[in-house]
N, C-alpha and C positions, 0 to 999 in steps of 0.2 A: 445565480439566483435559484432558489428551490422551486420545484414544481408544485403547484397547488395540490392539497391533499385529495381533493375530488378527482383530479386528473391522475394522480398516483394510484388511487384505489381502482380506477378503471383499468390501468395497466396490470395491477396486481392479481386480477381475477384468475389468470392462468399461469402465474409465476411460481415456480418451485426453486428454492435455493438450498443447496446442501452445504453444510459446514463440517469439514473433517477435522476433528479435534475438539473435545469438550473440556479443555482447560479454561483458564481465566479469559484469554482472548477470544476463544471460540464461543464461549457462553455469553460473554458481554456483547459480542457481535450479534449473536442470536437475539438477545434482548433489544439491542438498538434497532435491529432489522424489524423485529416484531412491532415496535412502537412507530416505525417509519411508515407502516402500511404499504410497503413496497412489494411484499410477497404474500401469496395465499397459503403457501406451504413451506415450512422450514424443517429440514431434516438434519439431525445431529448424528454423526458417526464417530465412534470412539472405541478403542480396544477395551476400555473399562466400561462395559455396558451397564453395569449397576450404577456407576456414577452418572453416566449419560442419562439413564432413566430418571434418576433423582433430579437432574437439572431440567429435564423435559417436563416432569411433573410440576416443578416450580414455575417454569416458563408458561405452562399451560394455564395457570391461574391468571397470569398477565394476558394471555391470549384471549381470555374471556372478554376483555375490553377491546382487544385489537382485531378480533375476528379473523384469526389465522390459525391454521393447524400446525402444531409442533409435534414432532415424533422422533423416536430413535430409529435409526435405519442401518442397513448394510450397504455395501457398495452397489448392489443391484438397484438400490433406491436412487442412485444418481441418474438413472434413466429419465429423460425428459426434463432435466434440470436446466434452467436458463444459465445458472452459474454455479460452480463448485468452489468454495473458498477453503483453502488449506491453511489451517493454523496449527496442525499437529507438529510436535517436535519437542526437543529438549529446550528448556527455557534458559535464557541468559542469566547468569549468576553474577553477584557483585564482583568486580575485578575482571570479568571476562569481556572480550570483544565479541561482536557478532560472528566474526570469522572463526572464532574458537569452536563454534558449534557445528562446523561444516561436515565433518566426517560422519557423525552420528545422524544428523538430519538428512544428509545426502542418502545414506543407507535406508532411512525410513521412506524417502521419496521413491526409491527404487521399488519398494513394496506397494506404496499407495497409488502413485500416478498411473501405472498401467491398468490398474483395476478401474480407476475413474474413466480412463480413455475407452476401455472395453465397453462399459455400460452407458457412457454418455459421450459418444463420439462427436457430437455437435455442440457440446457445452462450451462455456468460457471458463477457463481456469484462472482463479485469483490466488496468488501466493502471498501469504503473510509471514510464513515461518522464516526465521533467520538462519544463515545470512541470506537475505531476501533475493539479492541479485543473482548470486550463485545458484540458488534453488529455482529461480525463475528460468534460468538457462537449462537447469536439469529437467524441470517440468516440461519445457519445450521439447527437449530431445527424447525424454521418456514417453511422452504422449504422442509424438508425431503430429501434433496440431500445428497449424500455421501460426506464425509469430504474433499476429494480431489477437489470437484467442488464448494467449498465455500472458497474463498481466501480473506483475509484482506490485505490491503496495508501495514499494520503493520509497522515494523521498516525498511522497504525498504528506506523510506525517511530519517530516522535517520542514517542508515548505509551510505547513500550518504553524509549526513552532516558530519559524523564522518570521512570518508575518505577525505573529503574536508579539514577539520581541521588538520588532520594528514599530508596531503600533503603540506598544507601551512606552518605548523610548521617545517617540515623537508626539504622543498624546492624541492619537487618532484611532478610530476603530480598525482592527486588523483587516476587516473586509474591504477597507479603502486603501490598503497597501497592496501593491502589485510587485511581487518578488518571488523568486523560485530558488530552490536548492536542486541541483542536478548531480548526476554521477551516482556514486555508491550510497546506499542507505547504510552509512557507517562512517568510519574515521576519515576517509578520503573524499567525503562529500564536498560539493563546491557551491558556495553562495554566489549567485550571479549578481554581483554588485553593479556591474555596468548597466544593467537593465532595470534595477529596482527603482520603483517610482511611487510617488504619492500625488494625487490630484493631477495626474498626467505629466508630472515633472520628475526628472531624475533626482535622486536624493540631494546631490550638491546644489542643484537649481532650486529645489524646494526650500532648503535651508537658507539660501541666499534671499529668496523672495520673502521668507518669514523673518529674516533678520537674525538668524541664529547660526552658530558655527557648525560646520560639518567636521566632525572629529573622527578621523580614521581609527584612532585607538579605541574609541567607543564602539565603532562598527566591528572591529576585530574581536573585541570582548563579547559583543552581541552574537557574532558568528560562532564563537567558542561555546557560549551558553546553549545555543541551538544544537550544536554537534554533541555536546555532552549531557543534554537534558535527560535522555533515557538512562544514562549511567547514574545520574543523581537520583532519579525516581526509583530505580532498582535498588540502589544503596539504602534508600529510606523505607521503601515498602515491599521490596523483593520482586517486583514485576511492574510492567506497564500493561494496561488493558483498556481503559476508557478512551484515551485518545485514539489508539489504533483501531478500536472497534468503530468509532465514529467515522474515521477515515475510510474504513472498508465499506461502510454503508454509503459514504459519499462517492466512492468508486462505482458501487453497484447502481446507484440511482440513474446516472446517464446511460448506463447499459440497458437497464430495464425500460427507461422512458425514451430511448433512442434520441438523446438530447444533443449530440455533437458537442459535448462540453470538454473544455481543455482542463486536464488534470495531469499533474506531474507524477507519472508512474513508470515502472520498470518494464522494458520490453527488449527482446533480443534484436540486435542490429549491428551496424558498423559505426563506430564513434571515434572521432579524432584519430583516424588511421588504424584503429584496433578493430579487427573483424570478429563477428560472431560472439559478441558479449552482451549481457543484459545489464543495463543501467537505466537510470531515470532521466527522462526528458519530458517536456510538455507534450501530451498526446491527446488527440481528439477521441473521446469515448462515445460509442454508440452501440446499438444492438449487435453489431458485427465484431466489436472488440476495440482494441487500441490502435490508433493510426497516427503516424508521424508524417504530417503533410508538409511542414515547413521546418527547415533546419534553424536551430536557435542561433541568433547572431551574437557570437561571443568575441571578446577581444583576444589578443594573442596570449596574454597571461592566463586567461581562463581556458583557452584551448589546450594549453600545455597542462594545466591542472586536471582537465578532463581526461587527457591522454594518460596521465599517471593513475587516475582513478580507474579508468577502463583496464589498464594493464594489470593493476592490483587484483581486480575482480577476475580477469581472465586467468591469471596465474593460480589463483585459489581454486577456480573451477577445474583447471587442468590437473592440479595436484590430486584431486579426488576422482575425477572422471577417468584418469589413466591408471588408476591403481590396479585395475584388472588386466 
């Protein structure tokens, strides 16, 4: 449930959020954040300062109605930031997987993250750049921050898409669907069918009570649409930005308001027997970061799928981190 605007505005008075990367995701996130009333100050950092200035000029006209300061900054301006969101990097192109971007974007993180850590040693890092899980692990190592203060947007977006698809299929509001995608924000992601529920009932029980068939083929197709949604959007319009921007603000909100809200995000940990890898699980978000208090209750098939996902992410990270 969203925090009332008046309460949000009281939190926002001292909140600075820095966004590194003034591309479509970074700028859309700045706009969504501006309208959320969560921050008093929003700083955009980009290598193309002229473009960043143009975006800030445009955003400032919206800021007139939202009462927040928007500016172009340098890494020194990360000082005092509650959170720094990293969206900078090479964008995914039609036909590419998120993992195809890893070498270029890992190299970029080697330049960006130490500068953020130097000027904002107490901030919370939020990673949106793909491949998100690999780069969340990279940001953790390059910053030296504790794991709870390095958060990848991970499968928060996939979980939103999954609930949307389930809600559409069963004719209910997605907010009333409780279901998560865990693992990689990518091709090895795992829909947790065993725990998906509507009105407090597992999907098969819900269908039985409603007098409709539970069709596993329909569910498989639904999971496939969820997994491939970004590819279709990129094929049609060349990028994704609105959904991920909204998700990034939804990750920020419980951090800023110290809400102890459960969100499916990426964090470094040990998963399904694979150590030191970043992937998504439901985490409690508050002002100190992302916390995994309770291990998700998966069935054996799901545990094995999670192990495969974790192994895939770890192998990708190791392939670039060991290049030196």
